[in-house]
N, C-alpha and C positions, 0 to 999 in steps of 0.2 A: 253473578249476572255480568254479561259483557258490557263494556262501556262503548259509547258512541265516539268515534274518532273524527273530529272536524277536519284535521289536516288531510286524511285520506280522501274525504269527500271533496275537499277543495281541489286536490290533484285530479280526481275523476272529472269534476266539472271543467277544469282547465283543458283536459284532453278532449272533451266534447266540444268545447269552444274552438279548439284548433282544427277539429274535423270540419267545422263550418268555415273558419277564417281562411284556411290555406286555399281551397278551390275558389272561394269568393274573391279573395285578393288577387289571385292569378287571373280570374276573369276580368276584374276591373283594370288590372295592368295591361291585359291584352286589348281591352277596349280603348284605353288611353293611347296605347301604342298605335292602334289603327286610326284613332282620331287625329293623331299627329301626321298621318300620311306616310308612316314608315313601314306599313305592312306590305309585304310582297305578295300580291294576289294577281294571278294570270287574268282574272276577269276584269281587272282595272287597267288593262293595257290594250290600247286600240290596235288591232291588227291591220285595219284598213282605215282610210279617211272617212268612210261612211260610219264606222263605229265610234268616231270621236265624240259625237253628240251623246250617244248612249253611255259611253264611259264617263263623260262629264256629269251626267245625271246620277250615275252610280256613285261617283266620288262625292257629289254634293250630299248624298244620303248617308254615306259610310265614312266620312271624314268630318273633322271639325265638331262643333257643338251638336250638330244634328245626330251624330252617333252616340253622344253622351246623354242625350235628352230622352232616351227610351225608358220605358217603365222598368225593364229588367235592370238597367244600370242604376236608376234612382232607388229602387228597392234594395239592391245590393249594397249601395252606399249607406242607406239607413240601417240595414241589418248589421253591417260591419261596424258602424259607430256604436251601436248598442252593445254588440258583443265585445268590442274592444274596451268599452267602459266597464263591463262586467268582468273581463279578464284582469283589468287593473285593480278592481276591488278585490278579486280573489287573490291576486299576488300580495296585496297588502295584508290580507288576513293570513295567508300562508306564512308571511314573514313574522307576524306577531305570534302565531302559534309555534313557529320554529324556535323563536327566542325563548318562549316559555318551556318548550319541550326539551331544550338543551340543558335546562336546570343550571342556570348561572346564579348562585346565591347572592352575589353582589348586585346583579341586576334586579333580582326579586326584592331585595331589601332597599334598593335605591341608594347604595353607598359605593364608594370607590374602592378598588383593591388597595390593601394596606391601611385601611381605616382602623382606628383603635377599637378595642372591645367595648368600651363605654358607649361610643357612638353607634356601634352595631346593635347593642342592647336597646339603646334609645330608639333607633329606627324600628326595631322589631316590636317594641311595646306600642309605638304609635300606629304601625300598620295592623298589628293584631287587634287593637281596639277598633280600628276602622272596619276590618273584615270579620269581626267576631260573629259566630252564628247566632248569638242571642240578639244582636242588633240587625241581622239580615236573615230573618226567618224565611225559609223556603227558597233562598237565593243559592242555587247550585254553584254559581261562579264564585260567590263569596266564600262558600265552604271550601271549594277547591283551592282558592287563593290562601285561605287561613292555614290549610295543611302545608302548602308550599312554603309559607313563611316560617312555620315550625321547623321544617326540614332545612331551610336555608340557615336558620339560627343555629341548629345543631351542627351543620356542616362547617360553620365558621368558628364555633366556640366549644363544642364537645370534642374531646381528643379522638375518640373512636370514630365518630361520624366524620370528623375532619380527615382522618386517615383513609377511610373508605371513599370519601369524595375525591381525594387526591389520587387514589389508586384506580378506582372504577368509575369516577364521574358521578357517583350517587352516594348520599350519606347512608343508605341502607345496605351498601355493599354490592356484590356482584348480582346483576339482575338476570332473570330468565326471560325467554321470549313471551311477549304479551300478544293476545289476540283480541281485536276489538271490531266493532261494526263500522264500516266506512260510510256512515251517515252523520249529518250535523246533529249536534246536541239540541238544536232547536226543536227537532221532532220529539225528543224525550221530554222537553219542557212543555210542549203544547200538543199532546197526543190526540186530543179530541178534534182540534182544528184540522190537523193533517189527515185524520181519518175521514172527516167530512169531505175534504178536497179529493181524497182518493176515491171515495164513493161517487162524487159528482163526475170525476173523469171517467170512471169505469161504466157508470150507469147512463150518463148523459152525453158527455163530450165525445167520447170515442164512437158510440153508436150513431150519433148525429153526423159526425164526420164521415163515417162509412156510408151512411145513407145519402149524404150529399154527393160523395164521390161516385157511388153507384148510379144515382139519378142522372148524373151528367154523362157517365160513360155509356149508359144504355141508350143514349140518344145517337150514338155513333155506330157505324158498321165498319167494314174493312176499309183500309187506306185512310182511316180517320175521317170518313165522309158521313155526314148527318143522314139519319134514316129518312128525313123529309125529302132529301134529294132523290132517293130511290123511288119515293112515292110520286114525285114529279116525273121521273123517267117512265114509270108505269103508265102515267096518263098521256104523255106526249109521244113516247117512242113507239115505233112500229117496225116490222121487219122490212118494209119497203121505203123506209125514211131515207130521203135523199140528203146529200151534203148541204144543200142550201138551207135546210131546216134544222141542221145541227146547232147553229148559234142559239136558236130559241130554246132547244132542249137544254143546252148548257145554262141559259139564263134562268130556267125554272129551278135550278139547284138552290138549296137553302143557303149555301155560302154566298152565291151571287145576290140573292134577294136580301140577305143581311147587309151586304155592302151598300146596296142601292135603296135601303129602306127609307132613309131620310130624304134623299133628293127626289124619290118617286112621289113625295107629297106635293111636289110642284104641279102635278097633273090634277090635283084636287082644287076645288074652289072654296070649300068650307072647312078644310082641315087645319088651315094655318091658325085659326083662332085658338085651337087647343094645344099648339106647340109653344114652348118657351119663346119669349120675344126675340132673343138672339138667333135661335134656330129658325124661327119664322121669317126673320129678315133675310137670313142666308138663303133659305129655300125660295123666297120670293124673288131674290136677285138672280137665281139660276133659271127662272122661267124663260127669259129671252135667249139664254144660252141653249137650253133644250129645244126651243122652237127653231133656232138656227140649225142645230144638228139634225132635227127632224126634217127640215126643209131640204137639207143636203141629201139625205137618204131618199126622199121622195122625188126630188127633181132629177137626180142621176139614176133613179131606179136601181139603187144599190142594195136594196133590202126587200125581201119577199114579204108578202102579206102575212102578218102574224095570225096564230091560231086564236080561237075564242076560248079563253081560259076561265070565263065566268061560270062555265058549266061544272067546274070542280066544286064550287060552293053555291049550288042552286038555292039552298035554303038561307044563305047568308050573303046577300048582294054586296054589302060593303066589304066583306072579307074577300069576295071574288074580285071586286074592283081593285082592291089594294094589291092582290096578287098579280092581276093583269098589268097594273102600272109598273110594279117592280120588275116583272119579266120583260115588259116592253122597253124599259130603260136599259136593262142589262143587254137585251138583244140589240138595241140601237148603238150602245157603246161598243159592243163586240164588232158590229159591222163597220163602225168608224175606224177600228183598228185594221180590219181585214182590207178595207179600201184605202188605207193610209190617208184618212180624212179626219185625223185627230184635231181637236180644238187646240188653240194656242196656249201659251204659258204666261202671256203678259197680263191678261185679265184674271183677277183672283178667282172668280167663279169658274172660268174655263180651266184654270190650273187645278182646282178642286175636282172637277169632273175627270181630268186626266189622272189624278191620283187615285180616284175610284177605279178607273180602267186598269191602272197598273196593279191595284190590289186584286182585281178579278183575274188578270193574266197570271199573277203569281200562283194562284190556286187552281188555275184552269187545267194544267197537265194532270193533276191528281183527279180532278172531276172527270176529265175525258177518259182516263184509265178506268175509273169506276163505271163510266157509261159503256165502255168496251166490254168490261166484265159482265155488266148487266145484259148486253146483247148476246154474249157467248152463252150465258146461262139460259137465256130465253130462246136460244137457237136462231137469233136474228143474224145469220151469217153474212148476208149481203150488207146489213147495216154496219157490221164491223169494218168492212172495206171503206164505207162512206165515212166512218169516224176517223179512220187513219188518214184518209184524204183531207179531212177537215183539220187534223192535227198538223199536216204539212202546211196548209194555208195559214193557220193561226200562228205557227212559229215564224213564218217568213213574211207575214202581212201581205199575202198574195191571194186574191180572191178569184180563183179560176172560174167561178160561177158566172162572173160578168166578163169573162174573156181574157183575164190576165195570163200572160205567158210565163213559163218557167224561167225565162231569161230575165224577168223583172227582179229576181233575187240578186242579180249581179250588180245592179246599179239603180238607185232611186229615179234617175233621169229616164229610165226605160219604161216607167209606169205610165206616163202620159204621152210620150213621143212615139214615133214610128220605128225607133231603133230596135225594138223587140222583133218586129216583123222582118226587118232586114237581117237580123241575126238568125231568125228561123229559116230564111231562104239560103243563107250562106253556110250555116253550121248544122242545119237539120234539127238537132235536139241538144239538150244540155250535156248528156254523156259524151256525145261526139266532140263538143267544144272542150270538155275537160281532158280528152285524150290527145288533143292537138299539141304540137310543139309551140314554143313561144313565137318562133318566126312565122309559122303558118297562121297562128291565131292573130298576130298583128296584121298580117296581110288581109285576113278576113274582116277585121273590124276597122280597117283603115278609113272607111267612110264615116265613122262615128266621131263625135266630138272628143277632144283630148281628155276631158273630164271623165266621160263614159269609158273610154279606152283604159284609163288608169284604174277605174273602179273594177272593170272586168278582169284585168291582169292581177289585181290584188285578191279579188274574191275567189278566183279559180285555184289559188294556192291553198285556200282553206276548205272549200267544198270538197268532199271525198270523191276520188276517182276510183270507181269500184269495178272489179272484174269478178265473174262468178264461174265456178265449175261445180259439176254434180256427178254423183256416182250412186248407182243402185246396187245393193247387195243384201244378202240375207244375214240374219243375226248369227252370232258366233256359235250358237248351239249346233249348227249344221257342220261345223268344222270336224267334229269327231266322226260324223257319218261319212264325210268326204274322205278322211284319212283311212277309215276302215274299208271304204269302197275301193280306194286305190290299192290298198294292201291286198285285197281279194283279187283285183284285176291283175296285179303283178304276178301272183301265183299262176293265174291262167296264162299269162304271157310266157312265163318260164316253161310251162308245160307245152305250149304251142311251139316254143323254140326247139324242144327235144324232138317233137314230131317233124318239124321242118328240116332238121338235120338229116333225117333219113331219106329225104327227097332231094336228089341232086339235079333234077331237071329244072332249069330256070324257067322254061316256058310253062311247064305244068304249075310251077309255084306262082307265076304271075296270073295264070288262069284261075287258080284257087283263090288268090287274093281278090280278083275282080268279082268272083262269084260271091264271096263273103261280103264284099262291099255292097253288092246288089241286094243282099239280105239285111240291109240297114245296120251293118256292123262297121266299126271304126278301124281304119288301118293306121298303124303307128309305125313310123320309121325310126330305127335305132341303129347306131353305129357301134360295132363291136369287132375287135380283132381286125381293124382296117377293112372290114367288109360290111356292106350295107345289108341289113337283115330286116325283113318286113314281119311285124308282129300284129296280131289281131286281138282286139279287146271286144268282148261281147257286151256292147252297150248301145243304147239308142243314140245317145249324144254324150259328149264329154261333160262331166260335172265339175264345175268350178265354184269359187266363192260367190259368183254372181248368178248362179243357177237358182231359179225361183220355182218352187213347187206350189200347187194350190193350197191355200191356207197357211203359208209360211208367214212369219213375222219379218217384214221387209224394212230395211233402213234406206232412206234417201239422204246421203251426206251432201250437204251444201257448204261450199267454201267461198267466202267473200274476202277479197284482198283489196285493201286500201293502197293503191299504187303510189299515192302521194305521201305516204307515211314511211319513214325509213325503217329498215329491219330492226326489230327489237323495240321500236317506238310504239306510242299509243296515239289515238286520235285526239285532236284538239277539241276545244269546246265548239259547239254548233255556231255557225255564222248566222246570227239573227239580230241585226242592228236595230230592229224595231220591236223586239220582244224583250221584256225586262228579265234580268237574271242570266245566269250561266247554265247551260243545259248540255248534257252529253247525248251522243247519237244513240238511237235505238232503231232496230230493224225488225220487221215482221216477215216471217216465212210462212206461206200458206199453200196448202195443196187444195186444188179446186177440181171439180168435175169438168171435163173438157167441153161437154155440150150444154149443160145447164148453168155452169159457172158457180155452182154452190160450193161454199168453202167447207172442206171436209176436215181440215186440221189447220190450226193457227198457233204459232209460237212467237213470243216476243224475245228478242236477243238484245242484250245490253253490253256485250263485250266491247271494249275499246282497243283491243289488240289490232295489230296490222292485219293479221289473218284471223277470220272468224270461221270456225268449223262447228257445224250444228247438224245433228241427225234428226230427221223426221221419221217416225216409226208408224207403220200402218200394216194392216193385214192384207195379204195377197188375195185376189178374188178366188172363189171356190171353183170357178170354171177355168179350164185351160184356154190359152190363146194369147193373142197380142193385145196389150192394154196401153192406155195413155192417161196421164194425169198432167194437169197444168200446174206448174210451180210459179207462184207469184212472190216476189221479194219486194217489199215496200219499205221505204225509209219513212220514219215517223217525223222527221224534221226538215226534209227538203222536198221541194216539188220537182218532178221530172226525173228522178233517179230510180223510179220503179222499173223492175225487170220481170219479164215473163218468159218462161221456157216450157216446152212440152217434153215431158219425161216419158219415154217409151220403154217398155219392158215386156218380156215374154214369160208367160206362166205355163209350166209343164204340168201334166196331170199327176195325181197322186199315184197312179199305177206305175209310173216310171221311177218312183222313189226306190233307190237301191235297197235290197234286202240284205241285212247283215247276218251272217251265220253265227249263231250263239254257240259258245264252247259247251261241251257236254257237261262239264262241272258247274256251269253257270245256269243251266236250264231250270234246275230245281231251286234256285235261290229264292224265288218269289214264294215258294211253298214253305220255306223255313220260317219259324217264329221270329218275330222281331224282338228287340230288347224290351220294348214295352209289353209285349205278350208274355215274355219270360217273367218280368216283374209282377204282372197281374197274376200269373200262375202261382208264383211264390207266395203272394199275399193271400190267395184263396186257400192254399195249403196251410198257411199259418193260422188263418181264421178257423179252419176246420179242426185243427189240432187243439186250439183253445176251447172250442165248443165241446170236444171230447173230454178234455180235462175237467170242464165244469160239470159235465154229466157224471163223471166219476166222483 
């Protein structure tokens, strides 16, 4: 029977501990490094003076004790301490087992090297009486120790055993390889206890853990968004939903409602009695803050009338009222951000409301992308455009619904003053301003305050200056047809050249060319032997890579170039001084119907390269003629950078598709059996042969 090897198990346990300790300690060192302010992060560097306040708030959360007081850091510290203590214990046990495994007879008997034989015998008799099996019935450790004492006695006093020990390190002589089980002997000593533990883990712990994990994961859909969020979208979202209503649709998401769950209790009169005293006091103190914010929204007409959400729970009025209050609070906080009417940070309750708003804005991009996916799935194409417009406003804290201009992104001072109107008169729009030279722009904004001028000059270096080019062509599958067609026409041209050489009359040749041209043929000029020769191609119109036939798969290649990004460089983070976190640019490319404006195709592009190249694929109309589609390119992060271009293309009828002459040897290829047919025929013949043999 194989023995249990404690040492092997200890090494195995140490390996598992280090698998946990190495990444955990690295994580803790990274957090400590960042808390000391030594981390080099581009998001913690202010590019403009307007971003100084945002960067200061980011540093306050990501440096110092605030970074080390998170739950992930605290749990990592606790886990590391426990594992380190366990590692220390394992190392002690490994040391003890190693000393015993090395078979040092002096150490086993507890005597010094060079001790007289009498003292060795005396130590042996004393220890053998202590560990004798008759005095330690059922003690496996005592039995093992008694055997080691006997071997140690023989290794020091018996001549043969002593010679074997000195030569091979063991009194029994040369040893063979031993195989043992890498589990602690404790399992062998207590088999019933470990069997019960094993059964409990297999029957109860693991199934319960899987059930808990599955119960939580099934609450989420794509993008890690709760399913309750999509239920709210189904109730509030419609295909004709305007941008002004999107904040309320966002507020009905389960993520927003969870953030505003506690503070929404301030709208109730009888719920505070059921809350813990500390939370009830905090909620009660936020009532004047919420009343102040509500008055701002109402007085300035900054927020549209909310929907009646109690209809979602007609049978449960309290649940409907709770939902209505949660959504109203989230809607109001979102509008305070859009209108740059945030509460202050001096009052504790106002700072707490701002923290709730920051939490909402951190998850808002994911929720908005889920809303766009929902609209695309439901074919709410117009609502997709409204959601993208809202994304621009949310990122820049610019509410175009109340008349904010795109120039407000450049300086906070343009929000309330008349500088935005003056900029609109002198610069027309934001792309025009971004394309101006520094001297021209300074001349245009000379009438503004020095502070605003400085903000504009700094912001224009960060906001992308975009140029767009487009190209329409067919997919590569037509290249083979095109090459074959040109090869065929070349043969025709060579034949026509031979016929033209027989005619020496230039006038007759010109007359013949004009007659062929009048028959809708193409005249091609070619230079050969220093003489101009005219050759005729029998085709309605030349076919190129941009020739589109009815039913072709067409590509519209759109190239966006960031002119303010150097060659080989990438775009910087989005300039959003009022939006928490760092975000990268994203662009939407959409093909729309020119008359109805319906979105036919929409792709989201996240490339940060200087040049963005993307292909929009669509099927050419079945009817021949001139066609137009509207290309809309919308930035997800900036207001006023949207571009629209009409893409015109001509579709030729299927009857003009060139006919390719098939080689005689290739005409019957379709009639020949394929490899699959040959294999099936062989299988049928094998099965028939086996049946014949069975009958015999």
